[in-house]
Backbone as a ProteinNet text record, in pm:
[ID]
protein_1_A
[PRIMARY]
MTTEQKNQAIEVLKEKFSQYNNFYITNTESLTVAQINKLRGLCFDKSVEMKVAKNTLIVKALQQLNADKYSGIMEAFHGVTALMFSDSPKEPALLISSIREQFKIDKPILKAALIGEEVYLGNDSLLALKNIKTKNELIGEVLGLLKSPISRVLSALQNRPETAEAASA
[TERTIARY]
2073.1	2124.3	2221.3	2340.6	2440.5	2409.2	2472.9	2453.8	2494.6	2602.3	2648.8	2545.5	2487.5	2384.4	2260.7	2224	2109.1	2136	2256.2	2291.6	2290.7	2338.7	2334.3	2191.6	2104.9	1963.4	1897.4	1929.4	1873.8	1919.6	2046.2	2098.2	2029.2	2005.6	1936	1794.3	1725.6	1590.7	1589.1	1684.6	1692.1	1711.2	1792.8	1816.1	1685.2	1609	1480.4	1380.5	1369.7	1274.8	1314.3	1443.1	1489.6	1468.9	1479.6	1469.8	1325.8	1229.8	1089.8	1002.9	914.7	817.7	693.8	676.1	556.7	595.6	532.5	550.2	428.1	405.7	291.9	344.1	270	300.9	189.4	226.3	124.8	153.8	52.4	66.9	40.8	141.7	131.4	136.4	105.7	128.1	64.7	-59.3	-125.6	-128.5	-45.8	-39	44.2	5.6	82.5	208.3	297.5	420.6	386.9	289.9	250.6	195.8	117	61.8	169.5	262.4	375.2	458.9	488.2	568.1	497.7	366.3	288.9	295.1	279.5	286.9	424.8	529.4	665.4	686.7	634.2	644.5	573.7	454.3	381.2	455.9	512.2	591.2	708.9	777.1	891.5	849	737.8	687.8	648.2	600.1	550.1	648.4	772.3	877.6	841.2	782.7	753.2	849.8	924.4	1017.9	947.7	959.2	898	1007.4	1000.5	1098.1	1025.7	1075.7	1025.4	1135	1097.8	1197	1129.6	1211.8	1160.5	1109	998	937	1032.4	1110.1	1201	1305.8	1353.5	1452.4	1389.5	1267.8	1197.4	1176.1	1129.8	1103.1	1232.4	1341.6	1469.9	1514.4	1498.5	1536	1454	1323.8	1237.6	1269.3	1295.4	1327.6	1460.1	1555.7	1685.1	1671.1	1576	1556.1	1482.6	1361.8	1280.6	1163.2	1177.8	1075.1	942.7	945.3	821	744.1	814.3	750.3	676.2	733.5	679.2	597.7	573.5	503.2	362.2	295.9	159.8	145	254.8	245.9	311.2	366.8	438.9	351.4	223.2	133.5	109.3	149.1	125.6	229.3	333.5	440.9	419.7	338	310.8	281.3	303.6	282.9	384.5	353	441.4	427.7	539.6	537.1	614.4	548.7	613.4	596.4	705	703.9	701.7	623.9	618.5	655.2	766.9	815.7	787.6	741.1	708.4	715.7	752.4	745.2	600.4	516.7	374.6	297.7	212.8	138.9	33.1	-13.3	-122.9	-87.7	28.5	64	59.6	114.4	102.2	-43.7	-129.7	-271.4	-333.5	-297.9	-349.6	-297.9	-171.7	-114.7	-183.7	-204.6	-272.5	-412.7	-484.4	-618.8	-616	-515.8	-502.8	-482.8	-396.8	-373	-500.7	-569.4	-693.3	-797.3	-811.9	-908.9	-866.8	-740.3	-692.4	-710.7	-679.5	-687.2	-815.6	-900.3	-1026.6	-1007	-916.6	-884.2	-889.1	-882.1	-879.9	-742.1	-639.7	-500.7	-426.5	-319.3	-252.4	-334.5	-315.5	-387.5	-301.4	-365.3	-296.3	-301.5	-184.8	-177.9	-175.6	-92.5	-79.6	-4.7	-13	63.4	101.6	217.6	262.2	280.2	197.8	201.4	241.8	365.1	417.3	418.2	333.4	320.8	191.3	106.2	-22.6	-12.3	-74.2	-76.1	-214.9	-216.3	-339.7	-328.7	-423.2	-418.6	-531.9	-499.2	-599.8	-632.8	-688.8	-725.4	-833.6	-916.3	-1024.8	-972.9	-848.2	-787.9	-753.1	-760.1	-716.2	-791.9	-922.4	-1001.2	-957.8	-938.1	-893.4	-755.5	-668.4	-533.8	-538.1	-630.4	-643.8	-688.8	-760.8	-816.4	-731.1	-615.6	-524.9	-480.1	-473.3	-426.2	-274.7	-211.9	-67.8	-32.5	92.7	138.9	100.3	119.3	87.8	-62.6	-145	-289.9	-332.6	-273.2	-305	-262.2	-144.9	-97.3	-192.4	-236.2	-331.2	-461.4	-511.7	-636	-618.6	-506.6	-482	-470.6	-398.9	-387.2	-523.1	-605.1	-739.2	-823.2	-810.6	-885.3	-834.7	-705.3	-649.7	-685.9	-693.4	-720.6	-867.7	-956	-1098.7	-1142.7	-1105.6	-1148.4	-1091	-969.9	-908.7	-985.9	-1024	-1100.8	-1234.2	-1299.9	-1429.3	-1411.6	-1306.4	-1282.2	-1255.5	-1171	-1142.8	-1268	-1349.2	-1473.5	-1567.7	-1576.3	-1662.9	-1613.8	-1481.2	-1425.3	-1449.4	-1442.6	-1462.5	-1609.8	-1699.3	-1844.1	-1906.8	-1828.5	-1882.9	-1983.8	-2091.9	-2192.4	-2139.8	-2052.4	-2003.1	-1914.6	-1852.2	-1773.1	-1866.3	-1978.4	-2075	-2137	-2168.1	-2225.2	-2125.3	-1998.8	-1896	-1874.9	-1888.7	-1869	-1984.7	-2108.2	-2222.1	-2232.1	-2168.8	-2175.9	-2085.3
-2512.8	-2457.5	-2558.1	-2513.6	-2602.3	-2627.2	-2726.3	-2757.3	-2640.1	-2573.6	-2457.7	-2344.6	-2320.4	-2216	-2252	-2379.2	-2423.6	-2402.8	-2437.2	-2418.5	-2271.1	-2184.7	-2041	-1992.1	-2038.7	-1998.5	-2045.1	-2165.7	-2216.4	-2130.6	-2091.5	-2007	-1869.6	-1812.5	-1682.7	-1698.2	-1805.4	-1828.7	-1851.3	-1927	-1950	-1818.5	-1730.1	-1599.5	-1519.3	-1520.3	-1448.3	-1505.3	-1637.3	-1699.6	-1670.1	-1660.9	-1629.7	-1482.1	-1397.5	-1252.4	-1207.8	-1271.5	-1227.8	-1328.6	-1279.7	-1365.3	-1390.4	-1308.7	-1316.5	-1336.3	-1434.5	-1446.6	-1510.6	-1473.5	-1519.7	-1604.9	-1709	-1795.2	-1773	-1719.6	-1685	-1751.9	-1753.6	-1801.8	-1683.1	-1643.3	-1528.2	-1573.5	-1698.3	-1762.8	-1689.9	-1650.7	-1594.5	-1441.6	-1377.4	-1231.4	-1187.9	-1075.5	-1019.5	-953.3	-918.6	-850	-717.8	-644.8	-516	-534.5	-640.4	-666.5	-706.2	-789.8	-827.8	-706.1	-622.4	-502.3	-409.8	-396.1	-312.4	-370.3	-502.3	-568.5	-548.5	-567.1	-547.7	-402.5	-308.6	-167	-137.4	-193.2	-175.4	-239.5	-357.4	-426.5	-338.3	-282.3	-197.5	-77.1	-13.7	104.1	72.9	-47.7	-85.6	-172.7	-180.7	-258.6	-406.7	-460.6	-603.8	-663.5	-765.4	-831	-944.8	-945.2	-1051.3	-1132	-1263.7	-1354.5	-1468.4	-1502.1	-1617.1	-1723	-1845.7	-1953.6	-2086.2	-2183.9	-2318.7	-2377.5	-2447.9	-2508.4	-2601.5	-2680.3	-2775.2	-2701.7	-2587.9	-2509.6	-2448	-2399.3	-2340.3	-2445.8	-2562.4	-2672.1	-2712.8	-2725.6	-2761.9	-2657.6	-2530.1	-2422.4	-2430.6	-2449.7	-2458.9	-2582.5	-2694.6	-2817	-2802.1	-2734.6	-2715.1	-2622.2	-2530.1	-2437.4	-2505.6	-2557.8	-2618.9	-2689	-2813.8	-2887.7	-2890.2	-2898.4	-2903.6	-2771.3	-2661.8	-2530.2	-2503.8	-2545.8	-2515.9	-2629.9	-2735.6	-2851.4	-2817.4	-2721.9	-2687	-2619.4	-2567.4	-2496.2	-2571.6	-2686.7	-2760.1	-2798.9	-2817.6	-2855.5	-2741.5	-2619.6	-2502.8	-2490.8	-2569.9	-2555.9	-2643.6	-2593.3	-2656	-2543.4	-2568.7	-2463	-2352.4	-2236.7	-2121.1	-2059.3	-2032.8	-1979.2	-1849.2	-1747.8	-1621.3	-1600.9	-1570.6	-1547	-1396.6	-1355.5	-1215.1	-1209.1	-1141.5	-1129.1	-988.5	-979.5	-847.2	-848.4	-734.9	-718.5	-701.2	-646.9	-626.6	-754.9	-801.3	-923.8	-906.8	-783.5	-768.3	-694.2	-634	-556	-637.6	-759.7	-837	-865.7	-888.9	-913	-788.7	-671.7	-546.9	-526.3	-563	-549.4	-645.2	-766.5	-864.2	-812.4	-764.3	-710.7	-589.2	-505.4	-384.7	-419.9	-517.1	-560	-619.6	-699.5	-760.3	-652.9	-554.1	-446.6	-361.9	-327	-239.7	-302.4	-428.6	-495.5	-577.1	-575.5	-650.1	-796.6	-862.9	-1003.8	-1074.4	-1205.3	-1281.2	-1339.6	-1279.5	-1320.1	-1202.7	-1220.9	-1345.5	-1424.8	-1554.2	-1643.8	-1665.6	-1654.7	-1682.5	-1832.3	-1893.7	-2037.6	-2059.6	-1980	-1994.2	-1872.3	-1855.4	-1748.9	-1799.3	-1756.7	-1785.7	-1651	-1626.3	-1500.2	-1536.6	-1507.5	-1551	-1702.8	-1759.5	-1906.1	-1956.7	-1864.2	-1901.2	-1931.2	-2039.3	-2078.8	-2048.7	-1981.4	-1954	-2023.9	-2110.6	-2187.8	-2145.2	-2127.3	-2104.4	-1958.5	-1937.3	-1804.7	-1741.4	-1824.1	-1772.4	-1702.6	-1721.3	-1659.1	-1512.5	-1465.5	-1330	-1224.8	-1238.4	-1140.1	-1135.8	-1251.6	-1255.6	-1189.7	-1212.7	-1153.9	-1002	-952.7	-808.2	-739.5	-812.9	-754.1	-775.4	-838.3	-857.3	-719.5	-704	-577.8	-580	-469.7	-458.1	-424	-431.5	-400.8	-258.6	-163	-23.7	-2.9	-73.3	-62.9	-118	-229.8	-286.7	-194.8	-134.7	-40.4	77.8	128.9	241.9	206.1	86.7	42.8	31.5	-25.9	-39.2	98.2	190.6	325.4	394.1	373.6	430.8	375.9	244.7	183.5	232.1	250.5	299.7	445.9	523.3	667	692.9	607.5	628.5	643	553	570.4	697.5	732.7	853.1	975.2	976.8	1089.9	1104.1	993.4	998.7	1050.8	1008.5	1056.1	1205.9	1252.6	1396	1475.9	1423.5	1490.8	1498.4	1390.7	1388.7	1487.4	1495.6	1589.8	1734.3	1763.3	1898.4	1940.8	1846.8	1878	1844	1848.3	1816.8	1922.7	1885.3	1983.4	2088.5	2048.1	2147.5	2252.2	2217.9	2315.1	2419.5	2375.1	2467.7	2557.2	2505	2585.6	2689	2649.6	2741	2856.2	2829.5	2931.4	3031.4	2988.1	3078.4	3161.2	3122.6	3192.6	3308.5
81.8	204.6	266.3	298.5	357.1	504.3	561.1	702.3	788.8	752	829.3	825.6	707.8	694.5	776.5	776.9	855.1	1004.1	1049.2	1189.6	1228.8	1137.1	1164.3	1173.3	1084.9	1087.2	1217.2	1261	1387.1	1503.4	1504.6	1613	1614.9	1497.9	1490	1545.3	1507.3	1556.3	1708	1758.5	1901.6	1976.8	1922.2	1982.8	1988.9	1878.7	1873.3	1972.9	1978.1	2070.5	2216.4	2243.5	2378.5	2412.2	2312.7	2332.6	2360.1	2297	2305.4	2379.2	2465.6	2534.8	2450.3	2346.4	2264	2119.2	2054.7	1910.9	1847.9	1723.6	1646	1531.5	1497.2	1383.6	1281.6	1165.2	1066	932.2	847.9	711	618.8	545.6	454.6	309.4	284.7	155.2	37.1	43.2	-74.3	-77.6	4.7	0.1	-120.7	-178.8	-289.3	-236.3	-325.5	-285.7	-218.4	-273.1	-214	-72.5	-52.2	80.2	180.3	136.5	222.5	257.2	159.6	184.6	282.9	270.5	362.3	503.3	513.9	643.4	705.7	628.4	679.6	725.3	649.4	687.2	818.9	835.3	961	1076.3	1052.4	1155.2	1198.5	1101.5	1132.2	1215.3	1177.3	1247.9	1391.7	1417.1	1549.7	1627.7	1582.6	1651.2	1664.7	1559	1552.1	1449.7	1490.2	1397.8	1326.8	1194.8	1114.5	1048.6	1065.6	1006.5	935.3	818.7	745.6	747.5	783.1	791.3	759.6	731	705.2	835.7	824.6	943.4	1016.4	944.5	1008.9	1092.3	1043.3	1118.3	1242.5	1229.4	1344.5	1452.6	1411.2	1506.7	1576	1501.7	1563.3	1664.1	1632.1	1724.1	1851.9	1839	1957.6	2041.2	1975.9	2048.8	2124.2	2065.2	2131.8	2251.8	2245.8	2358.8	2473.6	2443.9	2547.5	2480.9	2452.3	2378.4	2452.8	2586	2663.8	2658	2670.2	2670	2538.6	2430.1	2298.4	2237.6	2311.9	2258.4	2209.9	2271.5	2234.3	2098.5	2044.3	1917	1801.3	1826.9	1722.3	1603.9	1627.3	1518.5	1420.1	1454.2	1367.8	1257	1260	1162.7	1041	950.6	821.8	723.5	598.6	498.7	512.9	455.3	464.7	604.2	669.2	803.9	813.7	867	900.3	1050.9	1116.9	1261.1	1287.3	1385.4	1426.1	1574	1604	1740.6	1792.5	1917.4	1971.1	2123.8	2179.8	2325.7	2369.4	2282.4	2310.3	2275.6	2364.8	2335.5	2227.3	2204.6	2109.4	1981.6	1971.8	1853.6	1723.7	1720.1	1595.4	1555.9	1653.7	1624.1	1561.8	1610.9	1554.9	1412.5	1387.9	1253.9	1154.1	1196.2	1109.8	1075.3	1175.1	1152.3	1061.4	1078.3	996.4	849.6	822.2	683.4	625.8	703.5	656.3	620.3	706.8	681.2	561.7	555.9	449.7	311.3	298.9	168	150.7	254.5	251.6	212.2	287.4	266.8	401.7	400.1	525.4	555.1	497.6	517.7	580.5	646.8	684.8	786.8	783.3	873.5	998	1112.4	1238.7	1264	1269.7	1299	1449.2	1518.8	1663.9	1718.1	1847.6	1915	2052.7	2097.3	2232.8	2301.4	2399.9	2475.4	2617.3	2651.9	2781.5	2785.3	2869	2879.3	2814	2768.5	2711.1	2562.3	2518.6	2378	2321.1	2207.7	2133.3	1999.5	1970	1845.7	1753.1	1627.9	1526	1500.1	1385.1	1337.4	1424.4	1488.1	1572.7	1697.9	1732.7	1851.2	1829.2	1705.5	1674.6	1754.4	1768.2	1842.7	1989	2050	2189.1	2203.5	2107.3	2113.6	2095.8	2014.8	1996.6	2124.9	2209.7	2331.8	2455.5	2439.9	2553.3	2601.2	2730.2	2786.8	2799.8	2759.3	2771.9	2917.9	2948.7	3084.7	3123	3033.1	3063.4	3082.1	3004.6	3021.4	3157.2	3198.2	3329.3	3442.9	3430.2	3532.2	3541.9	3427.5	3426.1	3494.6	3470.7	3535.1	3686.9	3730.2	3874.2	3939.3	3875.3	3930	3936.6	3834.2	3835	3948.9	3973.1	4082.6	4218.3	4230.6	4356.2	4381.2	4275.5	4286.4	4320.3	4275.5	4291.4	4437.4	4528.9	4668.9	4731.4	4697.9	4753.3	4706.4	4581.9	4528.1	4598.9	4627.9	4698.5	4841.2	4908.7	5044.6	5044.1	4952.6	4944.4	4910.1	4822.1	4784.4	4903.7	4979.1	5097	5201.8	5220.1	5317.6	5276	5149.9	5101.4	5110.5	5109.3	5111.6	5246.2	5353.9	5487.2	5529.1	5598.3	5639.4	5737.1	5833.4	5928.7	5860	5751	5676.1	5615.8	5564.2	5503.7	5610.2	5735.5	5842.9	5893.1	5903.6	5952.5	5855.4	5730	5628.6	5629.1	5664.2	5663.7	5790.3	5900.7	6027	6037.9
[MASK]
+++++++++++++++++++++++++++++++++++++++++++++++++++++++++++++++++++++++++++++++++++++++++++++++++++++++++++++++++++++++++++++++++++++++++++++++++++++++++++++++++++++++++

């Protein structure tokens, strides 16, 4: 790879890291071609971008953007690295779990994830990442909580005793 090609790869990576608030760092080293193709297909279907790059290029891109912000995940860049970028904080975790279940394997391995400002390290974080609530789920919960007291007040008003007495008279 020439210096110019490396610089272009770094610029592409910097653009991706700037575009997405959420990304996962995985190891897909021992997956078969069929498993990788299935994972890529699922990523495409769920609007998750998957990129494979050299660790040194990824580290340089992150350092050029903001070395302090990404310092917590720098230890994850060893071995084969595949990056998964998504607007959804939990979609890549669901995809990783789906591949594992479908092929009955323990790969791909989650090395780390950056969700907003939160860093998740290690494969054990996958369950927590699968249970993260998306923005729409949180909005739905808040609306449900706001609607509940109003529903009780309306129900109480409809079942008032004087309304029942007036109707029988």
